[in-house]
C-alpha positions as CSV (number, residue, x, y, z in Angstrom):
1,M,12.9,-5.5,15.3
2,P,12.8,-6.1,11.4
3,K,15.0,-4.0,9.4
4,K,11.8,-3.8,6.5
5,L,8.3,-4.4,6.6
6,V,6.2,-5.7,3.8
7,I,2.5,-4.7,3.4
8,K,0.3,-6.4,1.2
9,V,-3.6,-4.8,1.1
10,T,-5.8,-7.2,-1.1
11,A,-9.1,-5.2,0.6
12,G,-10.8,-1.9,-0.5
13,A,-14.0,-0.1,-0.5
14,D,-14.8,-3.5,-0.2
15,A,-13.7,-4.1,2.9
16,P,-12.9,-1.0,5.3
17,E,-11.6,-2.4,7.9
18,R,-9.0,-4.2,7.0
19,C,-7.8,-1.9,4.5
20,S,-7.9,0.7,7.0
21,Q,-5.8,-2.0,8.7
22,A,-3.2,-2.4,6.4
23,F,-2.5,1.4,5.9
24,T,-2.4,2.7,9.1
25,V,0.4,-0.1,10.2
26,A,2.1,0.7,7.2
27,A,1.8,4.3,8.0
28,V,3.0,3.7,12.1
29,A,5.6,1.5,11.3
30,V,7.1,4.7,8.6
31,A,6.6,7.0,11.7
32,S,8.5,4.7,14.2
33,G,11.2,4.5,11.6
34,V,10.5,0.9,10.1
35,E,11.4,0.8,6.2
36,V,8.3,0.2,4.7
37,S,7.0,-1.4,1.6
38,L,3.0,-1.8,0.9
39,W,1.9,-3.0,-2.3
40,L,-2.0,-2.8,-2.9
41,T,-3.6,-5.4,-4.9
42,G,-7.6,-6.1,-5.8
43,E,-9.3,-3.3,-4.8
44,S,-6.8,-1.4,-2.7
45,T,-5.0,-1.2,-6.4
46,W,-7.6,2.3,-6.7
47,F,-5.9,4.0,-4.0
48,A,-2.7,4.6,-5.9
49,L,-4.7,7.1,-8.1
50,P,-4.8,10.7,-7.6
51,G,-8.1,11.6,-5.3
52,R,-9.0,8.0,-5.2
53,A,-8.4,7.5,-1.6
54,A,-10.1,10.8,-0.5
55,E,-13.2,9.0,-1.2
56,F,-12.7,6.2,1.5
57,E,-14.3,6.7,4.5
58,L,-14.7,4.8,7.7
59,P,-16.0,5.9,10.7
60,H,-13.4,6.8,14.3
61,A,-10.3,6.1,11.6
62,A,-7.7,8.0,10.0
63,P,-8.3,9.2,7.0
64,L,-7.1,7.5,4.0
65,P,-5.6,10.2,2.0
66,D,-3.3,11.1,5.7
67,L,-2.2,7.5,5.7
68,L,-1.2,7.0,1.8
69,E,0.1,10.4,2.2
70,S,2.7,9.1,5.3
71,V,3.6,6.1,3.6
72,L,4.5,8.1,-0.1
73,A,7.2,10.2,2.0
74,G,8.8,7.6,3.8
75,G,8.2,4.2,2.4
76,Q,7.6,2.9,-1.1
77,V,4.3,2.4,-2.4
78,T,3.4,-0.4,-5.2
79,V,0.7,-1.4,-7.5
80,C,0.5,-5.0,-8.3
81,T,0.6,-5.3,-12.0
82,Q,-1.5,-7.4,-12.9
83,C,-3.8,-5.8,-11.1
84,A,-3.9,-2.4,-12.7
85,V,-3.5,-4.1,-15.6
86,R,-7.2,-5.0,-15.0
87,R,-8.4,-1.7,-13.8
88,G,-7.1,-0.1,-17.4
89,I,-4.5,1.6,-14.6
90,E,-1.3,2.5,-16.0
91,E,2.5,4.3,-14.4
92,K,1.2,7.5,-15.6
93,D,-1.7,7.6,-13.9
94,L,-0.4,6.9,-10.5
95,V,-0.1,8.9,-7.7
96,E,3.6,10.8,-7.6
97,G,5.6,8.2,-6.1
98,A,4.2,5.2,-6.4
99,R,5.0,2.3,-9.1
100,I,4.2,-0.6,-10.7
101,A,6.0,-4.2,-10.1
102,G,5.2,-7.8,-10.5
103,A,5.5,-11.3,-7.9
104,Q,9.0,-11.2,-8.6
105,L,10.0,-8.1,-6.9
106,F,7.3,-8.3,-4.3
107,V,9.1,-12.2,-3.4
108,Q,12.9,-10.7,-3.7
109,E,11.4,-8.3,-1.1
110,I,9.4,-10.1,1.5
111,M,12.3,-12.7,1.2
112,A,14.7,-10.9,2.1
113,E,16.5,-11.3,5.7
114,D,15.4,-9.2,8.2
115,V,11.7,-8.9,6.6
116,Q,8.6,-9.0,7.7
117,A,5.6,-9.9,5.5
118,L,2.1,-8.6,6.2
119,V,-0.9,-9.3,4.4
120,Y,-4.7,-7.8,4.7
């Protein structure tokens, strides 16, 4: 099993099933003891703002706020720098524990030994 799982979410409310799958896999991995780095890009970027995950609804899926809370408690949540800038989001706007970082850090994370990267 990889020592670390890096998950990049490219979908938000515009593709709810894909978005929910990414958050679910991240939360299950954290609960399984896997080191997780969840990257929010594109429309998923909005879920790094307080209260925004609560607006997300998908029948028969775990509530997004619960999944996000699980990942924040045991992993790392990162918002793409360019995605944040395009949406006028600053570090001070994010939920506690989230950060903003760019492609250089993403590449560094996925190229490390014993890392599995997934893109949703």
